A tleap script that builds the chain and sets N, CA, C and O, in Angstrom:
source leaprc.protein.ff14SB
mol = sequence {
  NMET LYS THR ALA ALA PHE ALA VAL LEU SER
  ALA VAL THR LEU SER LEU GLY ALA CYS ALA
  PRO GLY ALA GLN ASN LEU PRO ALA PRO ASP
  TRP LEU ASN ALA ASP ALA PRO VAL GLN GLU
  GLY TRP ILE ARG VAL THR GLY GLU GLU PHE
  ARG LEU TYR ARG ASP GLN ASN ASP LEU ARG
  ARG GLY PRO ALA VAL ALA CYS VAL SER GLY
  ALA LEU PRO GLN ASN ALA GLN ARG ALA ALA
  GLY ASP LEU THR GLY GLY LYS VAL ARG VAL
  PHE GLY ARG THR THR GLU TRP SER GLY ARG
  ASP GLY ALA GLN THR LEU ASN TRP GLN GLY
  SER ARG ILE ASN ASN GLY CYS GLY ARG ALA
  VAL VAL ILE LEU ALA ASP ARG VAL GLU VAL
  ILE CARG
}
set mol.1.N position { 20.943 39.965 -11.023 }
set mol.1.CA position { 21.221 38.760 -10.286 }
set mol.1.C position { 19.942 37.939 -10.088 }
set mol.1.O position { 19.943 36.720 -10.263 }
set mol.2.N position { 18.845 38.629 -9.719 }
set mol.2.CA position { 17.587 37.919 -9.526 }
set mol.2.C position { 17.102 37.313 -10.835 }
set mol.2.O position { 16.547 36.214 -10.836 }
set mol.3.N position { 17.302 38.007 -11.942 }
set mol.3.CA position { 16.890 37.517 -13.254 }
set mol.3.C position { 17.662 36.261 -13.615 }
set mol.3.O position { 17.076 35.304 -14.122 }
set mol.4.N position { 18.969 36.242 -13.364 }
set mol.4.CA position { 19.797 35.069 -13.667 }
set mol.4.C position { 19.377 33.887 -12.810 }
set mol.4.O position { 19.297 32.764 -13.308 }
set mol.5.N position { 19.107 34.119 -11.527 }
set mol.5.CA position { 18.679 33.040 -10.635 }
set mol.5.C position { 17.330 32.484 -11.082 }
set mol.5.O position { 17.115 31.272 -11.060 }
set mol.6.N position { 16.424 33.373 -11.487 }
set mol.6.CA position { 15.116 32.934 -11.966 }
set mol.6.C position { 15.260 32.094 -13.237 }
set mol.6.O position { 14.579 31.080 -13.387 }
set mol.7.N position { 16.137 32.505 -14.146 }
set mol.7.CA position { 16.356 31.765 -15.396 }
set mol.7.C position { 16.894 30.376 -15.120 }
set mol.7.O position { 16.469 29.410 -15.755 }
set mol.8.N position { 17.836 30.257 -14.169 }
set mol.8.CA position { 18.386 28.946 -13.811 }
set mol.8.C position { 17.309 28.087 -13.174 }
set mol.8.O position { 17.171 26.913 -13.519 }
set mol.9.N position { 16.546 28.651 -12.251 }
set mol.9.CA position { 15.469 27.918 -11.602 }
set mol.9.C position { 14.431 27.450 -12.611 }
set mol.9.O position { 13.947 26.321 -12.520 }
set mol.10.N position { 14.086 28.290 -13.559 }
set mol.10.CA position { 13.125 27.923 -14.601 }
set mol.10.C position { 13.646 26.782 -15.456 }
set mol.10.O position { 12.897 25.861 -15.784 }
set mol.11.N position { 14.917 26.830 -15.820 }
set mol.11.CA position { 15.515 25.774 -16.641 }
set mol.11.C position { 15.525 24.451 -15.893 }
set mol.11.O position { 15.247 23.407 -16.484 }
set mol.12.N position { 15.842 24.478 -14.593 }
set mol.12.CA position { 15.843 23.253 -13.783 }
set mol.12.C position { 14.431 22.696 -13.683 }
set mol.12.O position { 14.232 21.489 -13.816 }
set mol.13.N position { 13.458 23.553 -13.453 }
set mol.13.CA position { 12.069 23.113 -13.355 }
set mol.13.C position { 11.607 22.462 -14.652 }
set mol.13.O position { 10.952 21.420 -14.618 }
set mol.14.N position { 11.937 23.059 -15.793 }
set mol.14.CA position { 11.547 22.486 -17.080 }
set mol.14.C position { 12.213 21.143 -17.319 }
set mol.14.O position { 11.570 20.225 -17.828 }
set mol.15.N position { 13.477 21.006 -16.966 }
set mol.15.CA position { 14.168 19.742 -17.208 }
set mol.15.C position { 13.647 18.661 -16.280 }
set mol.15.O position { 13.571 17.502 -16.688 }
set mol.16.N position { 13.286 18.995 -15.047 }
set mol.16.CA position { 12.699 18.000 -14.146 }
set mol.16.C position { 11.325 17.579 -14.633 }
set mol.16.O position { 10.964 16.407 -14.517 }
set mol.17.N position { 10.561 18.497 -15.169 }
set mol.17.CA position { 9.245 18.167 -15.702 }
set mol.17.C position { 9.324 17.190 -16.849 }
set mol.17.O position { 8.426 16.368 -17.033 }
set mol.18.N position { 10.383 17.270 -17.619 }
set mol.18.CA position { 10.555 16.356 -18.740 }
set mol.18.C position { 10.826 14.941 -18.278 }
set mol.18.O position { 10.652 13.998 -19.050 }
set mol.19.N position { 11.258 14.766 -17.011 }
set mol.19.CA position { 11.544 13.437 -16.479 }
set mol.19.C position { 10.328 12.803 -15.830 }
set mol.19.O position { 10.387 11.638 -15.437 }
set mol.20.N position { 9.248 13.516 -15.706 }
set mol.20.CA position { 8.047 12.981 -15.075 }
set mol.20.C position { 7.496 11.819 -15.876 }
set mol.20.O position { 7.640 11.787 -17.098 }
set mol.21.N position { 6.849 10.837 -15.188 }
set mol.21.CA position { 6.277 9.702 -15.909 }
set mol.21.C position { 5.349 10.176 -17.027 }
set mol.21.O position { 4.525 11.070 -16.832 }
set mol.22.N position { 5.496 9.570 -18.181 }
set mol.22.CA position { 4.628 9.885 -19.296 }
set mol.22.C position { 5.035 11.112 -20.083 }
set mol.22.O position { 4.463 11.389 -21.138 }
set mol.23.N position { 6.028 11.863 -19.581 }
set mol.23.CA position { 6.399 13.101 -20.249 }
set mol.23.C position { 7.078 12.841 -21.592 }
set mol.23.O position { 7.029 13.689 -22.482 }
set mol.24.N position { 7.708 11.683 -21.745 }
set mol.24.CA position { 8.438 11.407 -22.974 }
set mol.24.C position { 7.502 11.189 -24.154 }
set mol.24.O position { 7.751 11.703 -25.245 }
set mol.25.N position { 6.433 10.438 -23.949 }
set mol.25.CA position { 5.456 10.149 -25.001 }
set mol.25.C position { 6.116 9.559 -26.246 }
set mol.25.O position { 5.839 9.979 -27.369 }
set mol.26.N position { 6.993 8.579 -26.025 }
set mol.26.CA position { 7.705 7.903 -27.111 }
set mol.26.C position { 6.739 7.012 -27.888 }
set mol.26.O position { 5.733 6.568 -27.335 }
set mol.27.N position { 7.028 6.745 -29.153 }
set mol.27.CA position { 6.156 5.832 -29.903 }
set mol.27.C position { 6.195 4.429 -29.301 }
set mol.27.O position { 7.135 4.076 -28.589 }
set mol.28.N position { 5.183 3.647 -29.588 }
set mol.28.CA position { 5.143 2.260 -29.103 }
set mol.28.C position { 6.339 1.501 -29.671 }
set mol.28.O position { 6.735 1.747 -30.810 }
set mol.29.N position { 6.919 0.586 -28.899 }
set mol.29.CA position { 8.047 -0.188 -29.431 }
set mol.29.C position { 7.606 -1.029 -30.627 }
set mol.29.O position { 6.436 -1.395 -30.736 }
set mol.30.N position { 8.534 -1.330 -31.512 }
set mol.30.CA position { 8.190 -2.039 -32.752 }
set mol.30.C position { 7.677 -3.453 -32.522 }
set mol.30.O position { 7.008 -4.004 -33.397 }
set mol.31.N position { 7.965 -4.058 -31.378 }
set mol.31.CA position { 7.506 -5.423 -31.110 }
set mol.31.C position { 6.041 -5.465 -30.648 }
set mol.31.O position { 5.441 -6.540 -30.617 }
set mol.32.N position { 5.469 -4.333 -30.297 }
set mol.32.CA position { 4.088 -4.279 -29.810 }
set mol.32.C position { 3.128 -4.110 -30.975 }
set mol.32.O position { 3.281 -3.189 -31.777 }
set mol.33.N position { 2.137 -4.994 -31.074 }
set mol.33.CA position { 1.068 -4.837 -32.066 }
set mol.33.C position { -0.103 -4.175 -31.347 }
set mol.33.O position { -0.902 -4.852 -30.700 }
set mol.34.N position { -0.203 -2.867 -31.459 }
set mol.34.CA position { -1.191 -2.104 -30.707 }
set mol.34.C position { -2.626 -2.466 -31.053 }
set mol.34.O position { -3.536 -2.160 -30.282 }
set mol.35.N position { -2.854 -3.113 -32.202 }
set mol.35.CA position { -4.217 -3.499 -32.600 }
set mol.35.C position { -4.602 -4.892 -32.122 }
set mol.35.O position { -5.772 -5.267 -32.201 }
set mol.36.N position { -3.648 -5.660 -31.631 }
set mol.36.CA position { -3.923 -7.041 -31.216 }
set mol.36.C position { -4.576 -7.077 -29.835 }
set mol.36.O position { -4.236 -6.268 -28.971 }
set mol.37.N position { -5.515 -8.010 -29.617 }
set mol.37.CA position { -6.157 -8.124 -28.314 }
set mol.37.C position { -5.305 -8.872 -27.285 }
set mol.37.O position { -5.659 -8.928 -26.108 }
set mol.38.N position { -4.178 -9.448 -27.733 }
set mol.38.CA position { -3.290 -10.193 -26.835 }
set mol.38.C position { -1.854 -9.749 -27.096 }
set mol.38.O position { -1.420 -9.645 -28.244 }
set mol.39.N position { -1.134 -9.493 -26.024 }
set mol.39.CA position { 0.291 -9.149 -26.104 }
set mol.39.C position { 1.067 -10.185 -25.290 }
set mol.39.O position { 0.584 -10.656 -24.261 }
set mol.40.N position { 2.255 -10.536 -25.746 }
set mol.40.CA position { 3.106 -11.453 -24.990 }
set mol.40.C position { 4.398 -10.751 -24.641 }
set mol.40.O position { 4.909 -9.942 -25.415 }
set mol.41.N position { 4.924 -11.067 -23.466 }
set mol.41.CA position { 6.192 -10.490 -23.055 }
set mol.41.C position { 6.506 -10.864 -21.626 }
set mol.41.O position { 5.893 -11.763 -21.050 }
set mol.42.N position { 7.464 -10.166 -21.068 }
set mol.42.CA position { 7.931 -10.378 -19.699 }
set mol.42.C position { 7.450 -9.216 -18.853 }
set mol.42.O position { 7.517 -8.064 -19.282 }
set mol.43.N position { 6.965 -9.509 -17.655 }
set mol.43.CA position { 6.251 -8.500 -16.862 }
set mol.43.C position { 6.999 -8.108 -15.592 }
set mol.43.O position { 7.659 -8.928 -14.953 }
set mol.44.N position { 6.877 -6.841 -15.253 }
set mol.44.CA position { 7.315 -6.320 -13.957 }
set mol.44.C position { 6.140 -5.531 -13.399 }
set mol.44.O position { 5.655 -4.598 -14.039 }
set mol.45.N position { 5.684 -5.901 -12.215 }
set mol.45.CA position { 4.574 -5.202 -11.571 }
set mol.45.C position { 5.155 -4.157 -10.627 }
set mol.45.O position { 5.987 -4.467 -9.774 }
set mol.46.N position { 4.708 -2.919 -10.793 }
set mol.46.CA position { 5.186 -1.814 -9.963 }
set mol.46.C position { 3.984 -1.041 -9.436 }
set mol.46.O position { 3.504 -0.110 -10.083 }
set mol.47.N position { 3.508 -1.424 -8.276 }
set mol.47.CA position { 2.367 -0.735 -7.675 }
set mol.47.C position { 1.097 -0.939 -8.468 }
set mol.47.O position { 0.655 -2.071 -8.666 }
set mol.48.N position { 0.506 0.155 -8.924 }
set mol.48.CA position { -0.779 0.082 -9.621 }
set mol.48.C position { -0.646 -0.120 -11.121 }
set mol.48.O position { -1.646 -0.088 -11.837 }
set mol.49.N position { 0.579 -0.330 -11.612 }
set mol.49.CA position { 0.737 -0.607 -13.032 }
set mol.49.C position { 1.734 -1.737 -13.229 }
set mol.49.O position { 2.460 -2.116 -12.310 }
set mol.50.N position { 1.753 -2.265 -14.443 }
set mol.50.CA position { 2.796 -3.220 -14.802 }
set mol.50.C position { 3.551 -2.662 -15.993 }
set mol.50.O position { 3.088 -1.746 -16.672 }
set mol.51.N position { 4.717 -3.228 -16.234 }
set mol.51.CA position { 5.518 -2.891 -17.407 }
set mol.51.C position { 5.769 -4.174 -18.170 }
set mol.51.O position { 6.227 -5.165 -17.601 }
set mol.52.N position { 5.471 -4.155 -19.446 }
set mol.52.CA position { 5.641 -5.321 -20.300 }
set mol.52.C position { 6.867 -5.106 -21.181 }
set mol.52.O position { 7.008 -4.070 -21.830 }
set mol.53.N position { 7.753 -6.105 -21.194 }
set mol.53.CA position { 8.996 -6.059 -21.965 }
set mol.53.C position { 8.984 -7.145 -23.022 }
set mol.53.O position { 8.312 -8.163 -22.860 }
set mol.54.N position { 9.722 -6.937 -24.103 }
set mol.54.CA position { 9.786 -7.897 -25.206 }
set mol.54.C position { 10.401 -9.217 -24.760 }
set mol.54.O position { 9.879 -10.283 -25.085 }
set mol.55.N position { 11.498 -9.157 -24.022 }
set mol.55.CA position { 12.176 -10.390 -23.620 }
set mol.55.C position { 12.769 -10.238 -22.223 }
set mol.55.O position { 12.731 -9.164 -21.623 }
set mol.56.N position { 13.310 -11.331 -21.731 }
set mol.56.CA position { 13.829 -11.363 -20.372 }
set mol.56.C position { 15.045 -10.442 -20.203 }
set mol.56.O position { 15.229 -9.857 -19.136 }
set mol.57.N position { 15.865 -10.311 -21.232 }
set mol.57.CA position { 17.014 -9.404 -21.142 }
set mol.57.C position { 16.566 -7.961 -20.963 }
set mol.57.O position { 17.156 -7.224 -20.172 }
set mol.58.N position { 15.522 -7.545 -21.692 }
set mol.58.CA position { 14.996 -6.190 -21.533 }
set mol.58.C position { 14.435 -5.996 -20.127 }
set mol.58.O position { 14.613 -4.936 -19.527 }
set mol.59.N position { 13.767 -7.004 -19.606 }
set mol.59.CA position { 13.219 -6.939 -18.249 }
set mol.59.C position { 14.340 -6.692 -17.239 }
set mol.59.O position { 14.187 -5.888 -16.320 }
set mol.60.N position { 15.449 -7.375 -17.411 }
set mol.60.CA position { 16.583 -7.211 -16.492 }
set mol.60.C position { 17.188 -5.810 -16.567 }
set mol.60.O position { 17.653 -5.271 -15.562 }
set mol.61.N position { 17.178 -5.232 -17.754 }
set mol.61.CA position { 17.758 -3.892 -17.924 }
set mol.61.C position { 16.856 -2.802 -17.354 }
set mol.61.O position { 17.339 -1.722 -17.015 }
set mol.62.N position { 15.576 -3.061 -17.244 }
set mol.62.CA position { 14.674 -2.106 -16.614 }
set mol.62.C position { 14.036 -1.118 -17.571 }
set mol.62.O position { 14.072 -1.311 -18.787 }
set mol.63.N position { 13.442 -0.041 -17.017 }
set mol.63.CA position { 12.624 0.869 -17.817 }
set mol.63.C position { 13.390 1.700 -18.841 }
set mol.63.O position { 12.773 2.408 -19.637 }
set mol.64.N position { 14.712 1.631 -18.837 }
set mol.64.CA position { 15.459 2.396 -19.832 }
set mol.64.C position { 15.305 1.800 -21.229 }
set mol.64.O position { 15.622 2.456 -22.221 }
set mol.65.N position { 14.823 0.572 -21.313 }
set mol.65.CA position { 14.621 -0.072 -22.610 }
set mol.65.C position { 13.146 -0.026 -22.988 }
set mol.65.O position { 12.310 0.452 -22.221 }
set mol.66.N position { 12.842 -0.526 -24.172 }
set mol.66.CA position { 11.481 -0.447 -24.702 }
set mol.66.C position { 10.504 -1.311 -23.909 }
set mol.66.O position { 10.476 -2.533 -24.054 }
set mol.67.N position { 9.721 -0.670 -23.087 }
set mol.67.CA position { 8.646 -1.360 -22.374 }
set mol.67.C position { 7.349 -0.605 -22.634 }
set mol.67.O position { 7.355 0.511 -23.154 }
set mol.68.N position { 6.241 -1.233 -22.264 }
set mol.68.CA position { 4.927 -0.596 -22.380 }
set mol.68.C position { 4.239 -0.731 -21.032 }
set mol.68.O position { 4.160 -1.829 -20.480 }
set mol.69.N position { 3.744 0.371 -20.502 }
set mol.69.CA position { 3.025 0.361 -19.230 }
set mol.69.C position { 1.593 -0.082 -19.445 }
set mol.69.O position { 1.037 0.068 -20.533 }
set mol.70.N position { 1.004 -0.629 -18.394 }
set mol.70.CA position { -0.397 -1.021 -18.439 }
set mol.70.C position { -0.887 -1.336 -17.045 }
set mol.70.O position { -0.145 -1.214 -16.071 }
set mol.71.N position { -2.137 -1.742 -16.956 }
set mol.71.CA position { -2.708 -2.117 -15.667 }
set mol.71.C position { -3.857 -3.074 -15.876 }
set mol.71.O position { -4.494 -3.113 -16.929 }
set mol.72.N position { -4.096 -3.842 -14.836 }
set mol.72.CA position { -5.283 -4.686 -14.726 }
set mol.72.C position { -6.317 -3.924 -13.902 }
set mol.72.O position { -5.976 -2.925 -13.267 }
set mol.73.N position { -7.572 -4.374 -13.898 }
set mol.73.CA position { -8.528 -3.781 -12.960 }
set mol.73.C position { -7.965 -3.870 -11.533 }
set mol.73.O position { -7.183 -4.772 -11.233 }
set mol.74.N position { -8.351 -2.958 -10.676 }
set mol.74.CA position { -7.718 -2.750 -9.372 }
set mol.74.C position { -7.496 -4.024 -8.552 }
set mol.74.O position { -6.374 -4.256 -8.100 }
set mol.75.N position { -8.508 -4.847 -8.347 }
set mol.75.CA position { -8.326 -6.043 -7.509 }
set mol.75.C position { -7.342 -7.022 -8.127 }
set mol.75.O position { -6.515 -7.598 -7.420 }
set mol.76.N position { -7.421 -7.215 -9.427 }
set mol.76.CA position { -6.485 -8.112 -10.109 }
set mol.76.C position { -5.079 -7.528 -10.089 }
set mol.76.O position { -4.107 -8.269 -9.943 }
set mol.77.N position { -4.956 -6.211 -10.235 }
set mol.77.CA position { -3.641 -5.570 -10.215 }
set mol.77.C position { -2.989 -5.744 -8.850 }
set mol.77.O position { -1.791 -6.016 -8.767 }
set mol.78.N position { -3.749 -5.593 -7.798 }
set mol.78.CA position { -3.202 -5.751 -6.442 }
set mol.78.C position { -2.716 -7.177 -6.193 }
set mol.78.O position { -1.776 -7.386 -5.426 }
set mol.79.N position { -3.341 -8.144 -6.826 }
set mol.79.CA position { -2.961 -9.547 -6.643 }
set mol.79.C position { -1.867 -9.994 -7.607 }
set mol.79.O position { -1.423 -11.140 -7.541 }
set mol.80.N position { -1.428 -9.118 -8.494 }
set mol.80.CA position { -0.515 -9.508 -9.575 }
set mol.80.C position { 0.965 -9.401 -9.229 }
set mol.80.O position { 1.808 -9.712 -10.071 }
set mol.81.N position { 1.302 -8.977 -8.030 }
set mol.81.CA position { 2.698 -8.755 -7.675 }
set mol.81.C position { 3.595 -9.960 -7.874 }
set mol.81.O position { 4.775 -9.806 -8.187 }
set mol.82.N position { 3.056 -11.155 -7.699 }
set mol.82.CA position { 3.883 -12.361 -7.841 }
set mol.82.C position { 4.172 -12.713 -9.299 }
set mol.82.O position { 4.908 -13.663 -9.567 }
set mol.83.N position { 3.610 -11.971 -10.235 }
set mol.83.CA position { 3.873 -12.212 -11.658 }
set mol.83.C position { 5.205 -11.623 -12.116 }
set mol.83.O position { 5.709 -12.001 -13.174 }
set mol.84.N position { 5.782 -10.709 -11.343 }
set mol.84.CA position { 7.023 -10.043 -11.744 }
set mol.84.C position { 8.094 -11.055 -12.117 }
set mol.84.O position { 8.366 -12.000 -11.376 }
set mol.85.N position { 8.695 -10.839 -13.273 }
set mol.85.CA position { 9.760 -11.710 -13.757 }
set mol.85.C position { 9.289 -12.840 -14.641 }
set mol.85.O position { 10.108 -13.580 -15.185 }
set mol.86.N position { 7.978 -12.990 -14.796 }
set mol.86.CA position { 7.442 -14.086 -15.581 }
set mol.86.C position { 7.107 -13.706 -17.011 }
set mol.86.O position { 6.931 -12.534 -17.345 }
set mol.87.N position { 7.025 -14.738 -17.847 }
set mol.87.CA position { 6.566 -14.529 -19.220 }
set mol.87.C position { 5.051 -14.663 -19.207 }
set mol.87.O position { 4.509 -15.607 -18.632 }
set mol.88.N position { 4.367 -13.712 -19.843 }
set mol.88.CA position { 2.908 -13.648 -19.744 }
set mol.88.C position { 2.260 -13.339 -21.085 }
set mol.88.O position { 2.893 -12.864 -22.027 }
set mol.89.N position { 0.962 -13.634 -21.121 }
set mol.89.CA position { 0.060 -13.159 -22.169 }
set mol.89.C position { -0.881 -12.173 -21.500 }
set mol.89.O position { -1.507 -12.481 -20.486 }
set mol.90.N position { -0.972 -10.982 -22.082 }
set mol.90.CA position { -1.843 -9.940 -21.541 }
set mol.90.C position { -3.019 -9.778 -22.492 }
set mol.90.O position { -2.838 -9.502 -23.678 }
set mol.91.N position { -4.218 -9.951 -21.965 }
set mol.91.CA position { -5.443 -9.820 -22.756 }
set mol.91.C position { -6.067 -8.470 -22.454 }
set mol.91.O position { -6.262 -8.121 -21.290 }
set mol.92.N position { -6.383 -7.710 -23.492 }
set mol.92.CA position { -6.982 -6.393 -23.312 }
set mol.92.C position { -6.828 -5.579 -24.579 }
set mol.92.O position { -6.916 -6.101 -25.690 }
set mol.93.N position { -6.595 -4.287 -24.389 }
set mol.93.CA position { -6.434 -3.402 -25.541 }
set mol.93.C position { -5.471 -2.287 -25.168 }
set mol.93.O position { -5.217 -2.022 -23.993 }
set mol.94.N position { -4.946 -1.648 -26.194 }
set mol.94.CA position { -4.116 -0.477 -25.946 }
set mol.94.C position { -4.978 0.776 -26.113 }
set mol.94.O position { -6.013 0.758 -26.778 }
set mol.95.N position { -4.528 1.843 -25.500 }
set mol.95.CA position { -5.182 3.136 -25.661 }
set mol.95.C position { -4.110 4.214 -25.706 }
set mol.95.O position { -3.007 4.035 -25.188 }
set mol.96.N position { -4.443 5.318 -26.322 }
set mol.96.CA position { -3.508 6.434 -26.424 }
set mol.96.C position { -3.288 7.059 -25.046 }
set mol.96.O position { -4.245 7.316 -24.316 }
set mol.97.N position { -2.040 7.297 -24.702 }
set mol.97.CA position { -1.718 7.951 -23.439 }
set mol.97.C position { -2.298 9.362 -23.399 }
set mol.97.O position { -2.597 9.870 -22.318 }
set mol.98.N position { -2.460 9.992 -24.530 }
set mol.98.CA position { -3.013 11.344 -24.577 }
set mol.98.C position { -4.464 11.378 -24.088 }
set mol.98.O position { -4.986 12.453 -23.791 }
set mol.99.N position { -5.119 10.225 -24.001 }
set mol.99.CA position { -6.493 10.169 -23.541 }
set mol.99.C position { -6.634 10.044 -22.035 }
set mol.99.O position { -7.725 9.765 -21.538 }
set mol.100.N position { -5.549 10.245 -21.301 }
set mol.100.CA position { -5.583 10.062 -19.843 }
set mol.100.C position { -6.533 11.050 -19.184 }
set mol.100.O position { -6.840 12.108 -19.733 }
set mol.101.N position { -6.986 10.683 -18.006 }
set mol.101.CA position { -7.959 11.509 -17.301 }
set mol.101.C position { -7.332 12.397 -16.238 }
set mol.101.O position { -7.995 13.300 -15.727 }
set mol.102.N position { -6.082 12.166 -15.895 }
set mol.102.CA position { -5.388 13.009 -14.925 }
set mol.102.C position { -4.202 13.672 -15.601 }
set mol.102.O position { -3.880 13.368 -16.749 }
set mol.103.N position { -3.558 14.574 -14.888 }
set mol.103.CA position { -2.418 15.274 -15.468 }
set mol.103.C position { -1.296 14.304 -15.843 }
set mol.103.O position { -0.667 14.456 -16.890 }
set mol.104.N position { -1.046 13.315 -14.994 }
set mol.104.CA position { 0.032 12.356 -15.253 }
set mol.104.C position { -0.411 10.915 -15.057 }
set mol.104.O position { 0.439 10.027 -14.978 }
set mol.105.N position { -1.707 10.651 -14.976 }
set mol.105.CA position { -2.186 9.291 -14.753 }
set mol.105.C position { -3.423 9.000 -15.599 }
set mol.105.O position { -4.098 9.905 -16.089 }
set mol.106.N position { -3.694 7.711 -15.750 }
set mol.106.CA position { -4.913 7.258 -16.417 }
set mol.106.C position { -5.543 6.202 -15.513 }
set mol.106.O position { -4.856 5.286 -15.061 }
set mol.107.N position { -6.821 6.318 -15.250 }
set mol.107.CA position { -7.522 5.372 -14.395 }
set mol.107.C position { -8.055 4.224 -15.244 }
set mol.107.O position { -8.784 4.447 -16.210 }
set mol.108.N position { -7.683 2.976 -14.874 }
set mol.108.CA position { -8.236 1.803 -15.540 }
set mol.108.C position { -8.910 0.943 -14.484 }
set mol.108.O position { -8.247 0.183 -13.780 }
set mol.109.N position { -10.199 1.060 -14.377 }
set mol.109.CA position { -11.027 0.293 -13.451 }
set mol.109.C position { -10.439 0.283 -12.038 }
set mol.109.O position { -10.329 -0.768 -11.406 }
set mol.110.N position { -10.066 1.470 -11.557 }
set mol.110.CA position { -9.562 1.635 -10.191 }
set mol.110.C position { -8.049 1.627 -10.069 }
set mol.110.O position { -7.532 2.038 -9.029 }
set mol.111.N position { -7.321 1.186 -11.067 }
set mol.111.CA position { -5.855 1.229 -11.055 }
set mol.111.C position { -5.387 2.494 -11.750 }
set mol.111.O position { -5.948 2.887 -12.773 }
set mol.112.N position { -4.366 3.130 -11.205 }
set mol.112.CA position { -3.817 4.353 -11.787 }
set mol.112.C position { -2.560 4.012 -12.572 }
set mol.112.O position { -1.577 3.541 -12.000 }
set mol.113.N position { -2.587 4.247 -13.882 }
set mol.113.CA position { -1.419 4.024 -14.734 }
set mol.113.C position { -0.618 5.320 -14.767 }
set mol.113.O position { -1.144 6.377 -15.115 }
set mol.114.N position { 0.661 5.229 -14.401 }
set mol.114.CA position { 1.555 6.389 -14.414 }
set mol.114.C position { 2.387 6.464 -15.687 }
set mol.114.O position { 3.037 7.479 -15.937 }
set mol.115.N position { 2.378 5.423 -16.481 }
set mol.115.CA position { 3.141 5.345 -17.727 }
set mol.115.C position { 4.637 5.517 -17.487 }
set mol.115.O position { 5.288 6.369 -18.092 }
set mol.116.N position { 5.165 4.688 -16.590 }
set mol.116.CA position { 6.588 4.710 -16.297 }
set mol.116.C position { 7.462 4.415 -17.504 }
set mol.116.O position { 8.641 4.770 -17.513 }
set mol.117.N position { 6.903 3.769 -18.525 }
set mol.117.CA position { 7.667 3.488 -19.745 }
set mol.117.C position { 7.686 4.675 -20.698 }
set mol.117.O position { 8.504 4.719 -21.617 }
set mol.118.N position { 6.795 5.634 -20.488 }
set mol.118.CA position { 6.797 6.867 -21.282 }
set mol.118.C position { 6.380 6.695 -22.730 }
set mol.118.O position { 6.832 7.454 -23.589 }
set mol.119.N position { 5.534 5.721 -23.027 }
set mol.119.CA position { 5.114 5.461 -24.412 }
set mol.119.C position { 3.830 6.208 -24.759 }
set mol.119.O position { 3.102 6.662 -23.876 }
set mol.120.N position { 3.567 6.328 -26.048 }
set mol.120.CA position { 2.362 7.008 -26.530 }
set mol.120.C position { 1.111 6.163 -26.317 }
set mol.120.O position { -0.004 6.679 -26.397 }
set mol.121.N position { 1.285 4.864 -26.045 }
set mol.121.CA position { 0.158 3.974 -25.757 }
set mol.121.C position { 0.418 3.237 -24.449 }
set mol.121.O position { 1.565 3.039 -24.048 }
set mol.122.N position { -0.663 2.837 -23.795 }
set mol.122.CA position { -0.605 1.986 -22.607 }
set mol.122.C position { -1.587 0.841 -22.810 }
set mol.122.O position { -2.465 0.910 -23.670 }
set mol.123.N position { -1.433 -0.210 -22.013 }
set mol.123.CA position { -2.285 -1.393 -22.126 }
set mol.123.C position { -3.341 -1.380 -21.034 }
set mol.123.O position { -3.021 -1.266 -19.851 }
set mol.124.N position { -4.593 -1.497 -21.434 }
set mol.124.CA position { -5.717 -1.652 -20.504 }
set mol.124.C position { -6.053 -3.143 -20.505 }
set mol.124.O position { -6.765 -3.629 -21.384 }
set mol.125.N position { -5.541 -3.848 -19.529 }
set mol.125.CA position { -5.642 -5.310 -19.500 }
set mol.125.C position { -6.890 -5.771 -18.766 }
set mol.125.O position { -7.305 -5.181 -17.768 }
set mol.126.N position { -7.478 -6.845 -19.290 }
set mol.126.CA position { -8.595 -7.491 -18.610 }
set mol.126.C position { -8.106 -8.656 -17.753 }
set mol.126.O position { -8.639 -8.929 -16.678 }
set mol.127.N position { -7.066 -9.341 -18.266 }
set mol.127.CA position { -6.496 -10.468 -17.521 }
set mol.127.C position { -5.100 -10.759 -18.036 }
set mol.127.O position { -4.711 -10.318 -19.117 }
set mol.128.N position { -4.360 -11.507 -17.244 }
set mol.128.CA position { -3.001 -11.902 -17.586 }
set mol.128.C position { -2.861 -13.396 -17.320 }
set mol.128.O position { -3.320 -13.898 -16.294 }
set mol.129.N position { -2.224 -14.103 -18.249 }
set mol.129.CA position { -1.938 -15.536 -18.085 }
set mol.129.C position { -0.436 -15.738 -18.092 }
set mol.129.O position { 0.273 -15.152 -18.911 }
set mol.130.N position { 0.044 -16.561 -17.187 }
set mol.130.CA position { 1.459 -16.903 -17.173 }
set mol.130.C position { 1.703 -17.963 -18.237 }
set mol.130.O position { 0.942 -18.923 -18.357 }
set mol.131.N position { 2.779 -17.779 -19.015 }
set mol.131.CA position { 3.175 -18.774 -20.018 }
set mol.131.C position { 4.235 -19.650 -19.375 }
set mol.131.O position { 5.275 -19.157 -18.936 }
set mol.132.N position { 3.979 -20.916 -19.320 }
set mol.132.CA position { 4.941 -21.844 -18.674 }
set mol.132.C position { 5.810 -22.512 -19.703 }
set mol.132.O position { 6.672 -23.320 -19.354 }
savepdb mol mol.pdb
quit
C-alpha cells in the first residue's frame, strides 16, 4: 500500500514539475527571427517579464499560443506595465533559455525572466518602442 501511494505521489510530482515555467523548452516560434536585433509583435507585461506575441489575436488567446518571454533592464521593466496590449518593436537580442543562472529563472540586468512562454530562447531587451 505504501509503495502504491509513493508511486502515485511521485507521478503527480513529476507531472506538476513539467508544468513549471520554462519546463517545456519548446522551439522558438517560426515568426521569431532569433538572429535579428529587433523583434516586432504585441506585448503583455507580467511582473518582471514580458511576453511577445505575433499578432493581436495571439495576445488575446494568451500564453497557450506561440509567444516568447523576455525582459527589459529592471527599471525599464517596472515602468513598462502600460505597454500591455500594444504593438511594439523590441530592441535587444535573444539568448538560449538553457543558459539561465537560476533553476527556473534568468537574470537580465535586475529583472528575473521566468519564461512563461516555455520557449528555448528568451529576449534580453534593451528598449521597447510602441508602434502607432
